[in-house]
Phi, psi and omega in degrees: 000137179288144175266355187304122178066018172266150172295125192238341188203152183221127179250137178244138173280155178216137173279333179223103185297319180298314180295320179297315179298318179299314181298306184293331175292314181290319185283322189229007180062028176293145178250143187240147171237121180279134177239055183106181186285347186241007185211136175223129173278151177236148176227169183250151178305127179084355180278151182266358177204170180289152178250349180176192181210164176233134184227140169242023176287125182296343178279348179274159179302152178263010176242155172304147185232115173278137182234123178268158177259148177225139172283339182216094188298316180298317179295321179294319178299317179296317180297320178301314180296314180296331180278353178106007176282160179245123178285120180255340172219106179299169183310130178219160179265150172216170187305334181264354182158225179221156176200169172223160178243148178214163169246144177274177182300342178268358179092005177287132177267131175227173177224160174229133182232164174208147174260006180267000000 
């Protein structure tokens, strides 16, 4: 099954990254991979890849962030704009790939990423 335009990853803000990791590990058995002092990816027992991340970086959004996957990031960015979305962070690179952030007509911020 294609992941194209499906919600693929979820980021949560944290005021205390250590406490957040402790909580989600104890409550749901999430496993963490640290990507620096302000970000940890999480995975689920038996899963073959991460399902999201937790950040206490002040530059990240302070709301949970749903992230969709795209097979063609540039085309997805264009479709978002044509549909009436507002690009709030144009395509940028990060260690796992590239992504952009947008708001929908109701002001909800989401992101779209690709490893291509």
